[in-house]
N, C-alpha and C positions, 0 to 999 in steps of 0.2 A: 275599843270604843265602838258603839253600834253604828248603824247606817246613818251618815250625816244628813241624808235627805229627809229623815223623819221629822226634823225640826228646822223650819226656814230661818228662825231667829239665830240658831247656831251658825248657819252659813253666812247670814248677814253680818254677824259680829266678827267672824273671821275675815270676811272680805273688807270690813271697815278697818280692822287692824292692819291688814296688808296695805290698804290704800294710804293710811297715815304713815306707815313705815317707809313707803316709797316716794312720798312727796318731799321735795327739797324747798322750793320757793314758798309753798303753802305754809311752811313752818316759820317763815322769816318775815311775814307781812302782817299788817293789822287785821285782826279777826273779830272786831267788836260790833259788827252790824247785823249778824245773823238774827239776833233777837228782835230787830226792828220788823222783820217780816213775819215774826210770830205773834206780834201784837194785833189786837182787833180794835177798830175804830167804829163806834156805833154798830157793832156786830159784824163788821166787814174786815177782811184782811187787806193790807195796803196794796196788793197787786204786784205786778212784775217790777215796777220801778218805785224807788223811794227817793226823797231829797235828803242829802247829808250836808252838814255845815262845812264850809271852807274855813281855814284857820283865821283867827282874829288876831290882829296886831294893834299895839298902842304906841304912842309917842310921848315922851316926857315933855312937859311944858314948864316955862319959867314962872317965877314969882309966887307970891302968896295968894293972889286972886285966882279963883277958880275960873276956868275957861272951858265950860262943858262941851264935850264932844260926843255926839250920838254914835253909838256902836253901829257899824254897818254890818248887818247880817248877810253874808254871802252864802249861797247854796249851790250845789251841783247835784246832778242825778246819778243814782247808782242802780244799775239794771241787772236783773238775773237773765243774762243774755245766752247762757249756755246750758242746754239740756243734752247730756251725753250719756251713752250707755255702751256696755259690751254684752254680747249674747252668744249663745251657741246651742246646738242641738244636744240634748242630754242622751247619752248612749246607755245601754244596759250595763256596760262595764263601769261607767262613771256612777251609776246608781248604786253600785255595791261598794264604793269607796267609803272608808271612814274619813273623819274630818282632816286628819293629818295627810292622808293620800290626796284628798280633794284639794287641800290648800296648796300643796307643792305642785300638783299636776295642772290645776286649773285656776284656782283663785289668785295665786301669786302673780302669774303672768297677766291675768285679766286686770288685776289691780295696778300692775306696772303700766299698762296701757292707759288707764284712766288717770293715774298720777302724772304720767308723762304729758298728757294733754293739759291738765291743770297747770303744771309748771310752765309748759310752753306758752300758754295763754298769759300767765302772769309776766313772764319775761318779754312778751310782746308789747307790754306797756311802756317799753323804752321809747316808743314813738311820742309819748306825752311828756318826756323829760328833756328840758332844753340844755342843761349843762353837759359838757363833754370834754374829756382830756384824751391825750394820746393822738396817734396818727392813723387815720383810716387806711387799712391795708397792711399795717405793721403790727404784729403780735406784741402786746406789752411784755417786756422782759426785764424790768428793773423795779427796784423799790421806789424810785422817783415817781413812776407813773401812778402807783397806788397812793403815794403820799400826796400827789397833786389832786387825785380824786377826793381824798379825805379833806384836803385844804378847801376844795370847792364847797363841800358840805359845811365846813366851818364858816366860810364866807357868807353862807346863807343862814347862819345862826342855827344850824342843826344841832340838837342835843348830842353831847359826846357819847352817851350810852346808846345801845341798840343800833349801832352802825354795822351794816353787813355789806359784803361784796361777793358777787357770783360771777365766775369767769368760765370760759369754755375750756375744754381739756388741753388744747394747745397752749393757751395762756397759762394754765396751771403748770404745765411742763416747763415752759420758759421761765416762769417766775421761780419755780423750785430750783431750777438750774442756776439762776442768778444768785441764789442765797447759799449755794453749796459750799462756798469758800469760807463761810463764817461758822465753822463747826462749834465754836464756843457758845453759841446761842442755842438753847433747847428747841426753839421754833424751827431752826434749820435742820436739826436732826429729824424732826417729824416730817419736814418737807421732803427730805431725801429718802427716808425709810417708807413713807406712806404716800408720797406724791401729794401731800396735803400741807398747806402752809399754816393753817390755824389762824391765830389772831396776829395781825401785824398792821402797821400804818394806821392804828386806831380802829381797825375793822376786823370782824370775823370773816375769813375767806372761805368760800365754798366753791366746789366745782359742779358744773352741770353741762351735759351735752345738749341741753335745750336752749342755750344762749342764742338769741335771735340773730339773724343775718339781715342787715339793712341794705337795700338797693337804692342808691342816690338817684335823684332826678337828673335830667340832662343839663340843668342849669348849674350843677355842682362844679366848682372849680373854675367857672368862667368869669370873665371880667365884663364890665359894661352894665351890670345890674345896679340900679340906683333907687333911692327913695324918690317917689314921684311927687309927693306932697307931705308937708309936716302934719302929723296926726294931732288931734286935739286931746286934751286930758280925758282919760277914760276910754280911749279908742279901743275897739275890739278887734280891729284888723289894721294892716299896714298896706298902703298902696305903693307898689314897687313898679319900676319901669324897666323894660328890656327890649332891645331892638330885634330879638329873634323869638321865634315861637318855641321857646324852651319849656319843658314841663318841670313842675316841682312835685315832690313826693312827701306824703305824710311821714314825719320822722326826720326830714332833712333839717340840718342845723345851719344857721347863718348868723353873722354879726354885722353891725352897722358902724361905719367910721364915726368916731367921736362919741359913741354911746356906751357907757359903762354900767355894770351891775352895781347895786347898792345892797348893803346889809339891811335886811328887813326890820331889824329892831331899831337901829340908830339912824338909818338913812344915809350913812356915809358911803362914798364910792369905794368899791373893793379894789379899784385900779385895774380890774380885768374887764374886757369887753363883755357887754351883756349879750349872752347867747339866746337866740330865739329858735324855737322848734316849730316846724310847719305842722298844722293840725288837720289839713285836708289836701288831697291832690288838686292840682290845677295846671293850666297851661297859659303862658303869656300870649296876649294879643295886644302888643305894645305895652299895656299895663296889666297888672293882676292884683286884685285885692286879696292879700295873703291872710288866711286864717292862721294864727300862730299863738304860741305861749312864750312870753307874756302877750296878752291880747285877748284871746278867747275867754269869755265869761267863765268863772268869776275872777279871772286874773288879768283884767284890763290894764292898759299901759298908763302909768302915772309917774311924773317926775316931781322935783322939789317944789314946783309951783301949784301942786294940787291943793284943793281946799282942805281945811283942817280935818274934816270928816274922812277924807280919802287919803290924806298924807301918810297914815300908817301903812298904806298898801303901795307905797312908792316902790317901783322895781327898776327904774333907770335914773341916772343922774340928770340927764337932759333928754327931752323928746328928740327922736330922730328928725334930722333936718332935711328939707327938700334938696335933692342933688347929692346927698351923702352916698358914698360907695358901699355896696353890699358885698360881703365875702361869704362864700358858701363852702362848707366843709366837704372834703373828698373831691372826686372827679366824676364826670358824667357816667351814669350807669354803673358806678363802682359798687361792688358788694363788699361789706365788711361787718365784722362782728360788733354787737352792741352789748359788751359786758356791762354789768350794773353794780354801782356802789350806791347804797341807799340806807336811810333810816327806816325802821319798822313802820313808822306812820306815813311814809311816802306812798305806799301801795296798799290796797285793800283787797281782801278776798272774802266773799260771803257764800256759804254753802248751806242750803236750806232744804227741808223735807219736801218731797213731792207727794201730792195727794195719791194715796194708794187706791187702786181700783177696787170698788166695793165687790164687783163680780169675781174677783180673783180669790180663789180659795186657799191657794198655797202662796203666802206672801209674808214679808217682814220688812220692817224699817228700823234701822239703828242709827243713833247719833252719839258722838263722843268728841269732846273738845273741839267743836266747830265743824266736824266732819259728819256728813249724813249720807247714807246709802240705802237704796230700796232694792229688794230682790223679789221677783215674781217668777212663777213657773206656770206654763200653760200647755194645753194639749191641742195639736192641730189634727182635728178629726179627719180632714180631707186626705192628708198624707200620713196619718197615723204616726205622728212624731211628737215628742215633747221638747220644749225649749225653755231655757232659763235666761233671764236678763237682769243686769244690775244697772241702776240708773242713778245719776247725780244731777243736781240742778245748782248752778253757781253763777256768780257774777264777779268781775274784777274791775278795779278802778284806781286811777292815779288820784290819790287823796290830796297830796301836796307836792306839786312838781318841783318845788325848790329844795326838797329834801332828798333829791337823787342826783346822780351824776353818771353819765355813760362813760365807759372806757373803750375807746375805739380799738378794734383788733384787726 
């Protein structure tokens, strides 16, 4: 094959192929919003941020008489927050490569770096997911832990199909070892031979070295934190009290005594404590207005007393009561893995084309199955050098926090 650099489109296509092949999380999440950024409104593109609809729920009503309920349209923002690229100086030797040589020597490792960043960013969305099973600081090593994560998804009325679970390499090793005594099951043979579990506990299991590490705030594991005042229906924050100047970290999980989660379809208590996740860092000064989910719009706090319009969005059996004790997962400053079990529609990724510079003469942009990459090459006349760069523009979003569950490691 001739010189690969003669045609930028060939290079862009090969880079795109390598990017897609090296992504793990990007293949497991919702990819339906790219087209929204491609639309024009009165001749204009939508810009960096779009509004996306939050899930709609309904409640069954009694009797033959209609009791009309207005649909509450809830929205949240989805932003293209990440413009990333890889680049290098093009040497004379590289300019003589054919496409196979160029791909193995340069494009593949460059694509791995971009794919690694995309997957890491998606796995960092654990901070917006309130449910968690397992013990912080203890690597999951049993079928029970996976089953508990799957049960959490079921309690939240998660569809049984398209459930995925991504664990760190140590968790993968421990879980594979836990199944090794059950050789009569094909899934175990795969786990032993390939260190891959496959589908079990109702989920497809994947391994990723990019599973995030969470660092808990100094309030974690302490006693003496209480609810300062009972919130009203539709509250977006919780006012908590603490006698020390402890800090809270985005991603910290806590529960409140006497407050259980409810199934979002029928409103019945799951019998499990409602877990809340902190949405923003903060420090106690006697009290602290915690931004959390449930809480932060569009997932405000509602119990069974909510009006008929908002009752379908009930997420607790009763409102947290003033004086109720608060329990925080983990211990102060503890670091632990946040493995993720989730439905495809829990998390979203959008990767859209970047405007290619008009002045660039050697350039190309390729898109395929939701992936887009742009390649440009330029000459630095001052230093008499040529450079090539590959750019991606993307955003990530927790689309439905109740369709996910963290597995502490």
